[in-house]
Each structure stands twice: as C-alpha cells, then as structure tokens.
N, C-alpha and C positions, 0 to 999 in steps of 0.2 A: 628767245631761247637762253638758257642759263649758261651754256658753253658752246663754243663754235663747233660746227659739224666738221669732222675730220674726213677729208676726201683724198683718195688715191686715184690719179689719172693713169689709165693704161691705154697706150696707143703707140703704134710702131713709127708714126711720123713725129719727128722732133718739133716741127712747126705746129702740128695739131696739139701736141702736149703743151706747148708754150701758150697757144691761144686759149685753150680750155682753162689752163691754170690761171691765166690773167683774168679771164671773165669771172671765174669763181672767186678769186682772191679779192676782187673789188667789193664783195659783199662782206660786211663785218661779222656776219653769223657763220661764215664758212672759212675754214683753214685748209689749204691744199698741203698735205703733209708729205707728198711725194709724187713722182711721175715715173712710170715704168714703161720700157720700150717693148716688152713682150710678157707673156704669161708667166714664164719662169722667173723673171725678175719680180713680177707682181706677187708671185707666191711668197717669195722671201720677204718682200716689203710689207705684206699683210701681217706676217708673223712679227716683224720688228716694230711696225708703226701703228698697228691696231686701228685702221681707218673705220669710220662709221658707214661710209658709202663709197662705192667703186664706180667710176665711169669706165666702160669697157668697149674698145673698138671691136667691130664684128669680125673683120678679116685681118689677121696678123701672121707673121712668119713663125716658124718653129712649132706653134700650137695655135689652132684657130680659136676664135672667141667662144664658139659654142662648146667645144670640148672643155675649155678652161671653165666656162660657166657651169657646165654639168658637174664637173669635179668639185668646184667651189661650193655649189648648193648642196652637194652630198656630204662634204667634209667640213665646211666652214660656212654655213648659210649666212648671208649678209645682203643688204640692199645693193642692187646693181642697176645702174642706168646705162643702157646700151647707146653707143654712138654709131649711127647707121648711115650708109650712103643712100642717096635717092635713086636707087636702081631696082630693077626687078629682083635681082639676086639679093640686094640689101634688104628688100621688103620681106622676102621669104625667110632669110636667116633671122631677121629681127623678130618675126612672128614665132619662129622656133625658140628664140631666146626667151620670149615672154612665156611660152609654154614651159620652159625649163625653170622659170622662177624669177627672171628679171622683173623689176618693178615697173620700169617705163623705158622710153627711149627718146633720144633727140636725133635729128638728122645732122650730118656734118655741115658746118657753115660754108657758104660759098665765099671763098676767100677773095674773089675778084669783084665782089659786090659790097660797096661801102655801106649803102643804105640797108637797113634791116639788121645790122649787127647788134644794135642796142636791144632790139626786140628778141633776137636770138639769145643774147646773154641773159635777159630777163626770164625767158622760158627755161633755159638751162638751170639757172639759180632756183627757180620755183620747183622744178622737178627734183633737184637734189634735196631741197628742204622737205618735199613731200616724201621722198624715198627714205629720208632719215626717220620719219615718223611712221612709215608704212609697216604693215604686218608681213613678215616673210612667209610665203606659202611653202609649206613642206610638201614635197612631191610624194604622193601616195599616202599622206596623213589624213586627207579629208575623208569623212564618212561616205559610204557608198550612196549614190543618188537613189532617191525613192523611185519606184517603178512608175512610168507614165500612165496616164489614164487610157482606157481603151478608146479606139477611134469612134467617130460618128456620134459624138455627144452634143454637137453644137447647134445643128438645126437651122442655122441661117448664115448667109454669106455677109450679113451686115456687121458681124463681129470683127473687131480690129484689136490687135495687141500692139502697143507702142513701147519700145525699150530704149533707154538712154544710159550711156556709160562713158567713162573716161579712163583714168589710171587704174590698171588692173582689169579693165573691161573686156579686153579681147578674150581672156580665159574665162571670165564670168559668163559672157555671152555664149561661148562654146558650151559650157556646162548646162546652160539653160536649153540651148537648141538641141543638144544630144538627147534630151528627155521628151522632146515634142513629137507627137505622132504625125504621120505623113499628111493627115487631113486636118491638122489644127488650123484655126483661123489665121488669116494673113497677119504677118508680123512685120512691123516697120522699125528699123534700128538706126539710131544715130550714135556712133562711137567716134570720139575725137581721134582722128587719124589723118595723116597727110594723103593727098591725092595719089601719090606714087605707091601708097601702101593699101588703099582701100579695095582695089580689085583683087589683090592677092589675099586680103583678109576675107573677102566674100567667097573666093574659091576655096579657101581653107575651111571655112564654116560649112560649105556645101558638102565637104567630105565627111563632116562629123554629124550631119543631121539627116533624118528621114525626109524632112521638108526640102524643097528646092530653094537654095539660097543664091541670090544674085546681087550685084551692084545695081542699085536703082537707076532707071533711065527716065528722062522727062517724058510724060505722057503714057507711061507704062501702066497697064491695067493692074489693079491690086486684087488678087484672087486668093482663096483659101489654099493652104498647102504650100505657100510661098513666103519667103523672107526677103525683104528689100532693105539693103544696107546703103546708107547715105554715102555718096562719093565724097572723098576728101575735097575740101574747098567748095562744096555746094550744100546749101541748106536743102533738106528733104521735107516736103510738105505733103499732106493728104488733101486731095481735092476731089470733086465729083464731076463726072461727065454724064449727065442724065441720071440713071439709076446706078451707075458704076462708080466705084472708087478708082482714083487714078493718082499715080505719083507725079509730083511736080517738083522740079529742081529750081533753085533760085541762087543767084549770085549777089543777093543783097548784102549789105554790110554785116560783118560779124556781130554776133550778140554774145555778151559775156566773154568777149575776146575770141570767140570760136565761130568758125564756119566749116563744117556744119554745127549747128547749135541744137541741143536737146530741147530748149525752150521753144524754138521755132516749130519743131516737129510736134511737140505735145500740144501747143496752142492750136495748130491746124487740126489735129485729131479731135480736140475738144469741140471745135467749131463744126466739123464735118460728121463726126460719129457720135458725139454726146454719150448717152447712156449705153450705147453699143460698144464702147471702147473699154479697154483695160490698160493701165499704164504702169510701168515698172521702172524705177530709177535705181541703177546698180552702182557699184563702186566707182569712185572718181574724185579728182581734185577740184575744188572750187564749189560753185553753187549752180552751175548751169543745169536746167531741168527742174529745179525745185518749184519755181513759180509756174512753170508750164504744167507740172503735175497738179498743182493746186487748181489751175484753170480746168484741167480735166475733171477733177473731183467736183468742182462747182458746176460743171456741165452735166453731171450725173454719171460719170465714168467711175469704175472701181480702180483703186490705186494701191500700190504697195512700194516699199523701199527695202533694199537689202539691209540686213542688220550690221551693226558695227563690228561684231566679232568676226564675221566672215568677209568683211570688206578689206581690200588692200589699203584703201584710203577712204575714210567715211566722211568725205567732204560733201559731195552732191546728195547722197541719200540722207546724210545727217541734216543738211539744210532743209530738205523736204520734211523731215520729221519735226524739226523746230517750227516750221510754218504750219504744221497740222495738215499737210498735203497727203500724207500716206495713211490709208485706213488700216493697212497691215504692215508690220515690220518683221521680215522673215530671214532666216539664214539662206545663203545661196543655194544650198542643197534642196531647199523647199520651194524656191521661186517658181520653177516650171509647173509643179503641180498646183501651186496657189493660183497661177495664171489660168490654168486649165479649169480649175474649180470655178473661178470667177466668170469665165466666158461661157461655161456650161450652166450657169445659174445656181450653182450650189451656194448656200448661205451658211458658211462655216463661222462667220464672225471674224473680227480682226484678231490677229495674232501679235503677241509681243515676242519677237524673235530672240530677244536676249535671254529669256528664261523658258520659252515655249509655252507659257500660260495663255489661255484664252481670255480675252477681255469681253466686255459686253458687246453684243451684236450691234452693227450699225443700224440706226433706226430710220434711215432715209426711206 
C-alpha cells in the first residue's frame, strides 16, 4: 500500500483498546491514530483524525455500538470492523451490525489464552486491510431486486445449488435467499463464520426466506425447499445415502485457513451432483472456493460469480474469474434469478456483470 491505513479503535475497555492498538501497530501498513472509550469521543476523533477504518465494540456505555453505527453509516459512511463477544447476544448484535453496513467482524480475543494470539492478530490485520479496500454499502441505495421465478419449474429433486461467501457474505446471502421461491432446489451454503454465530445466522436467514433455512446437521437429508448452512468450525459436504442426498459434517483440517471451507463444499458437490449442480461464489476475502468452483464446472455444473462492482470484497469471486471457473459474472441483484434460470434449464448464455452485455453462449 502507498500509505498506512489510519485506524481508530473504539472500545470502552482500556485493556482492549491497548491490545487492539498493539496488534495493529505491529503491521507497518497500519497506523493507529487514536483510541476512543465511547461513541461520543469517537465522533469527535473521526472529525479530527480522519481515520480510514474504525474498529467498533458492540456493547458500550452512553451509546450502544449499533446506534452509533447506524448514525455513522447515515452521516459519515466509512469501513467499520466490529469487535464482538462470543455470546448469543454478541452474535445477534453483530449480524445486525453487518446489516447496518459494517464490513466485517472479529471476536474479542481470549485474554487468558496465550496460544492463538498471533493467529488472532493476523486475522485482525487482514480484516482491517480488506475493510480499507472494501466498498461501503449504502443502505437503501441498491436497485430493487428482480422478481423471483414462479414456483415448480425444476422438475427433479436431483438439482442442488451450492453457495460460498466470506466478507460481506451474510448480507449477500440474505439478498439471494429473499428472492428464492419456497420450492426452489436445495441450497447448501458455506459462509466463513464462527461456530458461536452460525446458528444465529441460520435463524436470521430463515426469517428472510420463503425456503426453510437451518444449520446443517450430520446425516441430515437434503431436500428441495430447504437451505443448509455450514456450522462454524465444521466443513459441510454433500454425500449420498442410496438415492438420497445427505449432509456430512467434517472436522478435517482447515483449507485455505478456513473451516468451514467453500472449496470443501464445492468439491463434494462436484463429485456427488455433477451436471445437476449450480455453484455461486459471492463476495469474500481470499481465494477459498475458486478452485472448488472450477471443479464443479469441470464436472458439468453451471457456475457463476458475483461481479466486482456489487461485491464488498472481490477476492473469492475475482479469483474464480481469473481461473476461468465462472461461466457467468453477475451483480448481486441478479444472482438469485441467474441461479433459478440455470437449475430450470434455461440457456441464457453467460453474462458479463460489469456492463450487462451477453457474451457467446457456453458451447458445452
């Protein structure tokens, strides 16, 4: 980077402010310009110091983090990384913060555990750097979603949709699921998220979708009209039991530093569903899922990636495009209908989402 990323740390705990500032200051590309004990002090420091990125505690005195974030995104939109507690309350508030426009989140470090602090610092630094490059989502600025296709177009229970996402993915997945009809083919989702948050995320998605959304369980049958979200800290795979699709959970080593890993899900879908599958790689940091999407395409599946303009971070989908793994590149607002077109056998040809033009149809 040409100049250091200016970060303001906002947390009511003096110890947490010190720890976060020390972790971030250890990276030469980051400069901690200040540390605020509450949103009122943060408001004044933002005006004075002009930070590029904010870290924001979820729960603080005088004004809670959500209220401050909502006001900030309305009056002075900027990249925000939430710092959340690993609790049910922390999970719910963090998901609300992502809906309000926060770019990403990290959980609070366990101060009594010496091991893992280096990994935590590395994750925090990576997310601050991604946030500095991310696109700020303007609430209410997105175009209205296209109307979903009518129900009962699909004809077979063999169809499977697999979706992977990371940074910005909780809201991208919500937008996709909101447009799905109740009888859409089964959808399997891997979103990079901690175990303490994944159940709350599934429950939140269930409220936004006509489909039934749940956190996947090992051995659970995969049926149309249902969405299966990978639990945090477990890989989600598609397997078969006779003629039935079944969810399989695995505690195998992380791939691409992630468990759950999108690559693991996509490879299993390629092996078990082949040409009956459709894969979509949405916004996210890193490259997880790109090679798995290529494996799906090589197995006969249809594939697409979210375009750069609508992605919060065009890391994962961008990697898939560079590999030639995505047959279509579409803006987020078009992802749901593109998926439904593909599973219902419509041959619209690949799309270049950056300018909306149609390219030559896939000749497979």
